[in-house]
VOPAGU-2260 file (C-alpha; in pm, 1 decimal, decimal comma):
REM VOPAGU-2260
SITE   aa  ch    i         X         Y         Z
SITE  MET   A    0    -126,0     231,2   -3154,6
SITE  ASN   A    1     143,0     170,8   -3412,4
SITE  SER   A    2     373,9      75,5   -3192,0
SITE  LYS   A    3     155,6    -212,6   -3102,5
SITE  LEU   A    4     109,5    -291,3   -3464,9
SITE  ALA   A    5     470,9    -295,2   -3545,7
SITE  LEU   A    6     491,0    -500,6   -3201,5
SITE  VAL   A    7     266,3    -772,8   -3348,1
SITE  VAL   A    8     411,1    -787,3   -3701,0
SITE  LEU   A    9     774,9    -879,4   -3552,5
SITE  SER   A   10     625,9   -1098,6   -3356,2
SITE  LEU   A   11     443,3   -1290,4   -3634,3
SITE  ILE   A   12     756,6   -1297,8   -3849,3
SITE  PHE   A   13     985,0   -1418,4   -3532,0
SITE  ILE   A   14     738,5   -1695,7   -3502,3
SITE  SER   A   15     733,8   -1783,7   -3879,1
SITE  CYS   A   16    1095,6   -1781,1   -3891,3
SITE  THR   A   17    1117,8   -1996,6   -3600,1
SITE  ASN   A   18     871,8   -2250,5   -3730,3
SITE  LEU   A   19    1050,1   -2311,4   -4058,5
SITE  SER   A   20    1398,0   -2384,6   -3891,3
SITE  ASP   A   21    1192,6   -2607,6   -3683,8
SITE  LYS   A   22    1099,9   -2819,6   -3960,1
SITE  PRO   A   23    1266,4   -3173,3   -3967,4
SITE  LYS   A   24    1529,1   -3275,0   -4215,0
SITE  GLU   A   25    1513,3   -3499,5   -4499,0
SITE  SER   A   26    1554,9   -3837,0   -4300,7
SITE  ASP   A   27    1860,0   -4088,7   -4374,4
SITE  ALA   A   28    1650,2   -4341,7   -4544,7
SITE  ASN   A   29    1501,9   -4077,2   -4798,9
SITE  GLN   A   30    1893,6   -3948,9   -4847,8
SITE  GLU   A   31    1999,3   -4270,9   -4906,3
SITE  MET   A   32    1706,7   -4330,3   -5144,2
SITE  ASN   A   33    1794,2   -4030,9   -5315,6
SITE  THR   A   34    2153,7   -4142,8   -5352,6
SITE  LEU   A   35    2038,8   -4474,7   -5495,9
SITE  LYS   A   36    1814,8   -4332,4   -5736,1
SITE  ASP   A   37    2096,7   -4088,6   -5859,2
SITE  SER   A   38    2363,1   -4378,2   -5889,2
SITE  ALA   A   39    2101,3   -4644,4   -6072,7
SITE  ASN   A   40    2206,8   -4457,5   -6422,2
SITE  LEU   A   41    1867,7   -4474,6   -6563,5
SITE  GLU   A   42    1748,9   -4260,7   -6825,4
SITE  THR   A   43    1482,4   -4086,8   -6600,6
SITE  ALA   A   44    1491,0   -4016,1   -6229,0
SITE  GLN   A   45    1309,3   -4293,9   -6065,4
SITE  PRO   A   46    1104,8   -4097,4   -5778,0
SITE  ILE   A   47     981,0   -4389,5   -5574,7
SITE  ASN   A   48     798,3   -4423,8   -5228,1
SITE  ALA   A   49     991,1   -4780,0   -5106,3
SITE  SER   A   50     670,3   -4951,8   -5010,3
SITE  THR   A   51     537,2   -4901,5   -5349,1
SITE  TYR   A   52     841,7   -5014,1   -5511,1
SITE  ASP   A   53     906,1   -5293,1   -5267,3
SITE  LEU   A   54     591,3   -5421,4   -5267,9
SITE  LEU   A   55     581,0   -5462,8   -5665,9
SITE  GLN   A   56     889,8   -5646,2   -5676,1
SITE  GLY   A   57     827,7   -6027,1   -5785,8
SITE  LYS   A   58     609,0   -6207,6   -6007,2
SITE  TRP   A   59     243,2   -6172,8   -6030,6
SITE  GLN   A   60     -20,5   -6394,7   -6224,4
SITE  HIS   A   61    -355,1   -6226,2   -6378,3
SITE  VAL   A   62    -649,1   -6341,9   -6170,1
SITE  ASP   A   63    -853,8   -6438,7   -6479,6
SITE  ASP   A   64    -616,1   -6509,9   -6772,9
SITE  LYS   A   65    -398,2   -6738,2   -6609,8
SITE  THR   A   66    -137,1   -6728,6   -6890,9
SITE  ASN   A   67     -32,9   -6391,2   -6846,1
SITE  PHE   A   68     231,3   -6264,5   -6585,9
SITE  LEU   A   69     408,5   -5972,8   -6511,8
SITE  VAL   A   70     745,9   -5948,4   -6306,4
SITE  PHE   A   71     861,1   -5655,7   -6183,0
SITE  ASP   A   72    1244,2   -5658,8   -6167,1
SITE  LYS   A   73    1431,7   -5359,0   -6004,4
SITE  PHE   A   74    1339,1   -5100,1   -6247,7
SITE  ILE   A   75    1219,5   -5343,1   -6518,7
SITE  ARG   A   76     872,5   -5460,1   -6600,7
SITE  LYS   A   77     841,2   -5819,9   -6770,9
SITE  GLU   A   78     529,1   -5938,4   -6918,8
SITE  MET   A   79     437,3   -6263,3   -7065,2
SITE  SER   A   80     106,2   -6415,3   -7193,3
SITE  ALA   A   81      -9,2   -6728,1   -7400,0
SITE  GLY   A   82      85,6   -6707,8   -7746,9
SITE  MET   A   83     418,1   -6468,1   -7695,5
SITE  SER   A   84     741,4   -6654,1   -7739,4
SITE  GLN   A   85     944,0   -6421,0   -7508,8
SITE  TRP   A   86     917,0   -6175,2   -7220,3
SITE  ASP   A   87     809,8   -5824,1   -7322,2
SITE  GLU   A   88    1054,1   -5589,0   -7109,4
SITE  GLU   A   89    1064,6   -5256,4   -7057,3
SITE  THR   A   90    1177,1   -4985,3   -6801,9
SITE  TYR   A   91     928,9   -4853,0   -6586,3
SITE  THR   A   92     906,8   -4544,3   -6338,0
SITE  ILE   A   93     703,5   -4514,5   -5997,4
SITE  SER   A   94     566,0   -4126,9   -5990,8
SITE  ASP   A   95     259,6   -3928,0   -5851,2
SITE  HIS   A   96     137,3   -3876,1   -6225,0
SITE  CYS   A   97     153,8   -4051,8   -6573,4
SITE  LEU   A   98     473,9   -3993,5   -6725,7
SITE  ASN   A   99     427,1   -4110,6   -7082,7
SITE  GLU   A  100     323,6   -3895,1   -7391,0
SITE  ALA   A  101     -29,3   -4027,2   -7432,4
SITE  ASP   A  102    -122,3   -3960,0   -7077,2
SITE  LYS   A  103      74,8   -3600,9   -6992,1
SITE  GLU   A  104    -241,5   -3414,3   -7021,9
SITE  SER   A  105    -463,2   -3662,8   -6800,2
SITE  VAL   A  106    -667,3   -3468,3   -6532,9
SITE  ALA   A  107    -625,8   -3752,1   -6283,4
SITE  GLU   A  108    -562,7   -3628,5   -5939,7
SITE  PRO   A  109    -175,5   -3650,7   -5877,2
SITE  GLU   A  110    -127,4   -3941,5   -5582,0
SITE  LYS   A  111     232,4   -4005,4   -5424,5
SITE  ASP   A  112     384,9   -4308,3   -5598,9
SITE  LEU   A  113      69,6   -4443,2   -5737,8
SITE  TYR   A  114     101,5   -4428,0   -6134,6
SITE  ILE   A  115     358,6   -4691,6   -6336,9
SITE  SER   A  116     455,1   -4549,3   -6652,1
SITE  CYS   A  117     633,0   -4677,6   -6929,5
SITE  THR   A  118     726,6   -4457,1   -7160,9
SITE  GLU   A  119     884,6   -4673,1   -7433,7
SITE  SER   A  120     561,1   -4819,5   -7529,0
SITE  ASP   A  121     338,4   -4530,9   -7399,5
SITE  LEU   A  122     173,9   -4683,6   -7147,7
SITE  CYS   A  123      58,1   -4621,2   -6767,3
SITE  TRP   A  124    -135,9   -4763,0   -6509,1
SITE  TYR   A  125    -285,7   -4632,1   -6156,7
SITE  VAL   A  126    -220,4   -4891,4   -5861,7
SITE  ALA   A  127    -565,1   -4927,1   -5747,6
SITE  ARG   A  128    -442,5   -5187,4   -5492,0
SITE  LEU   A  129    -137,3   -5313,9   -5380,4
SITE  ASP   A  130     -44,1   -5528,1   -5078,9
SITE  ALA   A  131     177,6   -5842,9   -5020,9
SITE  ASP   A  132     -36,9   -6066,9   -5259,0
SITE  ASN   A  133    -270,9   -5844,0   -5439,1
SITE  LEU   A  134    -201,0   -5595,5   -5753,6
SITE  GLU   A  135    -461,1   -5419,6   -5938,0
SITE  LEU   A  136    -388,7   -5156,3   -6193,2
SITE  THR   A  137    -621,0   -4949,6   -6392,8
SITE  HIS   A  138    -473,4   -4882,7   -6704,9
SITE  MET   A  139    -489,8   -4514,8   -6763,2
SITE  GLY   A  140    -576,3   -4539,2   -7139,2
SITE  ARG   A  141    -841,0   -4754,7   -7170,4
SITE  GLY   A  142    -955,3   -4748,7   -6782,6
SITE  ASN   A  143   -1015,4   -5097,1   -6738,7
SITE  THR   A  144    -856,6   -5284,4   -6408,9
SITE  LEU   A  145    -619,2   -5571,1   -6430,0
SITE  LYS   A  146    -620,5   -5781,9   -6114,7
SITE  TYR   A  147    -327,8   -6010,5   -6001,8
SITE  ILE   A  148    -177,1   -6229,4   -5730,3
SITE  ARG   A  149     144,0   -6302,1   -5616,0
SITE  VAL   A  150     291,7   -6618,0   -5732,2
SITE  LYS   A  151     621,8   -6780,2   -5640,8
Protein backbone atom coordinates (compact mmCIF):
# COMPACT_ATOMS: atom_id res chain seq x y z
CA MET A 1 0.00 0.00 0.00
CA ASN A 2 2.80 2.44 0.87
CA SER A 3 4.57 1.64 -2.39
CA LYS A 4 1.41 2.50 -4.35
CA LEU A 5 1.15 5.86 -2.53
CA ALA A 6 4.82 6.56 -3.21
CA LEU A 7 4.32 5.70 -6.88
CA VAL A 8 1.35 8.08 -7.15
CA VAL A 9 3.31 10.92 -5.45
CA LEU A 10 6.33 10.38 -7.70
CA SER A 11 4.06 10.35 -10.76
CA LEU A 12 2.47 13.65 -9.74
CA ILE A 13 5.88 15.24 -9.18
CA PHE A 14 7.08 14.01 -12.58
CA ILE A 15 3.97 15.36 -14.33
CA SER A 16 4.33 18.72 -12.59
CA CYS A 17 7.99 19.04 -13.57
CA THR A 18 7.23 18.06 -17.16
CA ASN A 19 4.45 20.69 -17.40
CA LEU A 20 6.76 23.42 -16.11
CA SER A 21 9.39 22.68 -18.74
CA ASP A 22 6.76 22.69 -21.49
CA LYS A 23 5.71 26.31 -20.80
CA PRO A 24 6.30 28.57 -23.81
CA LYS A 25 9.22 30.93 -23.65
CA GLU A 26 8.71 34.67 -23.91
CA SER A 27 8.08 35.63 -27.53
CA ASP A 28 10.68 37.51 -29.52
CA ALA A 29 8.25 40.45 -29.77
CA ASN A 30 7.93 40.64 -25.97
CA GLN A 31 11.69 40.36 -25.56
CA GLU A 32 12.19 43.16 -28.11
CA MET A 33 9.55 45.32 -26.35
CA ASN A 34 11.31 44.82 -23.01
CA THR A 35 14.64 45.78 -24.62
CA LEU A 36 13.04 48.92 -26.05
CA LYS A 37 11.56 49.79 -22.66
CA ASP A 38 14.94 49.31 -20.98
CA SER A 39 16.72 51.44 -23.55
CA ALA A 40 14.10 54.23 -23.48
CA ASN A 41 15.95 55.79 -20.52
CA LEU A 42 12.72 56.96 -18.89
CA GLU A 43 12.34 57.68 -15.18
CA THR A 44 10.16 54.61 -14.60
CA ALA A 45 9.75 51.31 -16.38
CA GLN A 46 7.05 51.48 -19.02
CA PRO A 47 5.02 48.27 -18.86
CA ILE A 48 3.07 48.42 -22.07
CA ASN A 49 0.77 46.38 -24.20
CA ALA A 50 1.66 47.07 -27.80
CA SER A 51 -1.97 47.39 -28.90
CA THR A 52 -2.93 49.83 -26.12
CA TYR A 53 0.24 51.85 -26.66
CA ASP A 54 -0.10 51.79 -30.46
CA LEU A 55 -3.79 52.69 -30.45
CA LEU A 56 -3.23 55.65 -28.10
CA GLN A 57 -0.65 57.25 -30.38
CA GLY A 58 -1.88 60.33 -32.21
CA LYS A 59 -4.24 63.26 -31.75
CA TRP A 60 -7.64 63.05 -30.05
CA GLN A 61 -10.43 65.67 -29.80
CA HIS A 62 -12.93 65.77 -26.94
CA VAL A 63 -16.45 64.90 -28.16
CA ASP A 64 -18.24 67.66 -26.19
CA ASP A 65 -15.50 70.32 -25.79
CA LYS A 66 -14.21 70.76 -29.34
CA THR A 67 -11.38 73.01 -28.03
CA ASN A 68 -9.87 70.19 -25.95
CA PHE A 69 -7.22 67.99 -27.58
CA LEU A 70 -5.01 65.17 -26.31
CA VAL A 71 -1.90 63.97 -28.10
CA PHE A 72 -0.02 60.80 -27.23
CA ASP A 73 3.45 60.96 -28.76
CA LYS A 74 5.51 57.97 -27.65
CA PHE A 75 5.55 58.33 -23.84
CA ILE A 76 4.56 62.02 -23.80
CA ARG A 77 0.95 63.07 -23.15
CA LYS A 78 0.04 66.57 -24.37
CA GLU A 79 -3.18 68.43 -23.71
CA MET A 80 -4.52 71.75 -25.03
CA SER A 81 -7.83 73.52 -24.40
CA ALA A 82 -9.31 76.96 -25.01
CA GLY A 83 -7.58 79.56 -22.88
CA MET A 84 -4.28 77.68 -22.73
CA SER A 85 -1.36 79.43 -24.42
CA GLN A 86 0.71 76.26 -24.84
CA TRP A 87 0.44 72.48 -24.71
CA ASP A 88 0.53 70.91 -21.25
CA GLU A 89 3.14 68.13 -21.59
CA GLU A 90 3.98 65.24 -19.29
CA THR A 91 5.36 61.72 -19.48
CA TYR A 92 2.86 58.94 -18.89
CA THR A 93 2.97 55.25 -18.05
CA ILE A 94 0.60 52.50 -19.15
CA SER A 95 0.17 49.84 -16.47
CA ASP A 96 -2.18 47.45 -14.69
CA HIS A 97 -3.09 49.97 -11.95
CA CYS A 98 -2.63 53.64 -11.10
CA LEU A 99 0.95 54.59 -10.31
CA ASN A 100 0.33 58.14 -9.08
CA GLU A 101 0.35 58.92 -5.33
CA ALA A 102 -3.30 60.00 -5.03
CA ASP A 103 -4.61 56.73 -6.45
CA LYS A 104 -2.08 54.23 -5.08
CA GLU A 105 -4.52 53.05 -2.42
CA SER A 106 -7.34 52.64 -4.94
CA VAL A 107 -9.32 49.43 -4.67
CA ALA A 108 -9.90 49.33 -8.43
CA GLU A 109 -9.29 45.93 -9.98
CA PRO A 110 -5.95 45.68 -11.78
CA GLU A 111 -6.45 45.25 -15.52
CA LYS A 112 -3.60 44.60 -17.90
CA ASP A 113 -2.35 47.81 -19.48
CA LEU A 114 -5.57 49.78 -19.04
CA TYR A 115 -4.38 52.54 -16.69
CA ILE A 116 -2.62 55.73 -17.80
CA SER A 117 -0.68 57.42 -15.00
CA CYS A 118 0.93 60.85 -15.00
CA THR A 119 2.95 60.96 -11.79
CA GLU A 120 4.09 64.60 -12.08
CA SER A 121 0.51 65.91 -12.05
CA ASP A 122 -0.67 63.04 -9.81
CA LEU A 123 -3.39 61.96 -12.27
CA CYS A 124 -4.62 58.57 -13.46
CA TRP A 125 -7.19 57.43 -16.02
CA TYR A 126 -8.74 54.05 -16.73
CA VAL A 127 -9.04 53.22 -20.46
CA ALA A 128 -12.74 52.35 -20.68
CA ARG A 129 -12.74 52.14 -24.48
CA LEU A 130 -10.03 52.35 -27.09
CA ASP A 131 -10.16 51.56 -30.77
CA ALA A 132 -8.85 53.15 -33.95
CA ASP A 133 -11.31 56.07 -33.73
CA ASN A 134 -12.59 56.29 -30.13
CA LEU A 135 -11.02 56.85 -26.74
CA GLU A 136 -12.89 56.89 -23.44
CA LEU A 137 -10.96 57.63 -20.27
CA THR A 138 -12.40 57.43 -16.77
CA HIS A 139 -10.67 59.89 -14.46
CA MET A 140 -9.83 57.82 -11.38
CA GLY A 141 -9.91 60.77 -8.97
CA ARG A 142 -13.29 62.14 -10.05
CA GLY A 143 -14.95 59.17 -11.74
CA ASN A 144 -16.09 61.15 -14.78
CA THR A 145 -15.64 59.71 -18.27
CA LEU A 146 -13.97 61.75 -21.00
CA LYS A 147 -14.81 60.82 -24.60
CA TYR A 148 -12.53 61.58 -27.53
CA ILE A 149 -12.43 60.89 -31.25
CA ARG A 150 -9.27 60.55 -33.31
CA VAL A 151 -8.44 63.51 -35.53
CA LYS A 152 -5.82 63.85 -38.25
